C-alpha positions in Angstrom: 90.2 134.2 71.0 86.7 133.0 71.2 85.1 130.3 73.1 82.8 129.3 70.4 83.5 125.7 68.9 85.9 125.4 66.3 84.6 124.1 63.0 86.4 122.5 59.9 87.0 124.9 57.2 89.2 123.2 54.5 92.7 121.3 54.2 96.0 122.3 52.7 98.8 120.2 51.6 101.3 123.1 51.3 102.3 124.7 54.6 103.3 128.2 52.9 99.8 128.4 51.3 98.2 127.4 54.7 100.2 130.0 56.5 99.2 132.6 53.9 95.5 131.9 54.2 95.9 132.1 57.9 97.4 135.5 57.9 94.8 136.7 55.3 91.8 135.5 57.3 93.4 137.0 60.7 93.6 140.3 58.8 90.1 140.1 58.3 89.4 139.4 61.8 88.8 135.7 61.6 91.0 133.6 63.7 92.1 130.3 62.3 93.8 127.2 63.7 96.0 124.8 61.7 96.3 121.3 62.6 98.8 118.9 61.1 100.2 115.3 62.1 103.2 115.8 64.4 105.3 113.9 61.9 104.3 116.0 59.1 105.4 119.0 60.8 108.7 117.7 61.8 109.7 116.4 58.3 109.3 118.0 54.9 106.6 115.9 53.8 104.5 117.3 50.6 102.2 114.4 49.9 99.9 111.9 51.6 98.2 112.1 54.9 101.1 113.5 56.9 101.2 116.6 54.7 97.5 117.4 55.1 97.1 120.4 57.3 93.6 120.9 58.4 92.1 124.6 59.0 89.5 125.4 61.7 87.7 128.4 62.5 85.3 129.4 65.2 81.7 128.5 64.5 80.6 132.3 64.6 83.2 132.9 61.7 82.4 129.9 59.4 80.3 131.5 57.0 82.5 134.6 56.5 85.7 132.2 56.2 83.7 130.2 53.7 82.9 133.0 51.6 86.7 134.5 52.0 88.0 131.1 50.9 85.6 130.8 48.0 86.8 134.1 46.7 90.4 133.3 47.1 89.8 129.9 45.2 88.3 131.6 42.5 91.1 134.0 42.1 93.5 131.0 42.1 91.6 129.6 39.1 91.9 132.7 37.0 95.7 132.7 37.5 
């Protein structure tokens, strides 16, 4: 990993999507940390604050991750 500070990238409300984005970014060489309230990870919560999953990347990868995420979101809009 890196010793650079972690920066907020985005949030998800779907664990599967969050894990897919994490895998895709890590395949591009961009480590990603997912963070969720403990209760939200223990129980199948799909709405509200407990369902929120925050994604963080290192400061040095923030711009690359934002560019990748923008492309990903454009692709989702076209579906």
